[in-house]
Each structure stands twice: as structure tokens, then as C-alpha cells.
N, C-alpha and C positions, 0 to 999 in steps of 0.2 A: 558785524560779523563774525568775529570769535565764538559769538554764544552759538552761532549759528552750527560753526565749523565742528564745535566741540560736543554739541549736541545733535548732530546730523541723524546719528542712526536711531536715536528717540523721536527726533521730529518725522522721518520717513516711517517708522514703525506706527506712530499714531496717525499718520495720513493715511497707511493701508489700512488700519485697522477701523477707521471712520468711514473709509471708502466716498461714496459721495457726497455724504452729508459733512465732510471735513470742511473745517474752515480753513481758508487759504492761510500761508505763514509768509509776512513781508519779510525781505532781509535786507540788509544793506549796511551801510558804513555811516559813523558819526549820527545814528539816529535818523538815518534817512531812507526811505525806500527806494530799493533800487532793483529789485527783483520779487517775484512770487514764487512759491512752493505750493502745487496743489496736487491733490491724489489724484490717479492716472485715470480714474473714472471721472472725476470733476474735468479734468484736461480733455479726455475725449466727447466729454458732454459738450464742451466749448466748441471744440472743432467741427464737430458734426452738426451743431447748430448755427455756426459761421456757414458751413459750406450749404445746409437747409436755405439759409439766408441768402445766400448769394443767388442758388437757382432759381428761388423765387422771385428776386429782383431782376433775374436774367429773364424769366417769364413775362413779367411785366414789362420789360423793356421791349420783348419781341412784339406784344401786344401793341404797343404804343407805335411801334416803328410802321405797324401794318393801320394807323389809324384807328383802333380800338381800345377800349377801357372795359378792364375788370368788373363784373358785377359786384353788388356788396357780399354776395353770397361767395364769390371767386375770392373776394378778399379775407372773408373769415375763413376759408379753407387754407389760402395761403399760410395766415398767421397760425391757422392750428398744424400747418405741416413743418413752419419755422420750429414750433413750440415740442416737436418730436410726438403731438398726440395722433396725427392723422399721417398715413403713411402715402408716400408718392401716388402707389396704385390706386389707393384710396379716392384722393383727390382726382384723379384722373376720371375715373368711375363717376363722382359726382360730377364733375364738370359734363361729362358726356352724357350724363343723365338729364342734367338742367338745359342742354342745349341739343338735344335728340329730337328731331320732329316727332309726336306720336303719329303712329301708323294708324291706319283705320281700317279697321274688317270690313268686307262689303257682304251683303248678305245673301246668301246663295249658295 
């Protein structure tokens, strides 16, 4: 703990410089980890991912409450959304496109 206290300015500067690629810094007493220092980018990424995961789980729970199950494609989209590689808007557009009935044009 005293090492962290004495080097806190240096540790924070290193975290800020490395940004999202910064390795977490474990801190504690008597060689036992009790906490973690992260770059702000890493922290924001973790909390955003947790929020996306919670939203996806809630949507899956809503489907289950209605007696429905997501398709494999929906599961893949949800996983991409949780990873942050697919936005909520893109996920919704894909779901609508998958489940929208095809419209047929009449001749004439």
C-alpha cells in the first residue's frame, strides 16, 4: 500500500498515457490484492459493457415471459451488442428486417 501511495502520481500518469490498453494495477496490503486501479477508458468500457449486457438479458427475459425464444441470429446480434460492435439501433433494424413479413406487389 505504501508503494502505491508513494507512486500514485506516476501510476496515474501511466494509466492515463496507456489509456484503454493500460494493464490494471492491483493494490492492497501485505501482498494481498484488495483493489484495482484502471484507466478511465477501461473503467468506462467495463461499465458500458455491463449496461449493454444487462439490457440484453432484460430483453431475453421479456421474450421468455411471453413464451418466446430468441433465434440464433438474434443471439449473435445480442452478443455483438454486448461487445460493443453493434449499436442498439442496428440490432433493432436487423430484428425488424428478420421478422418483417415480405410485402408482395400486385401486378397492375
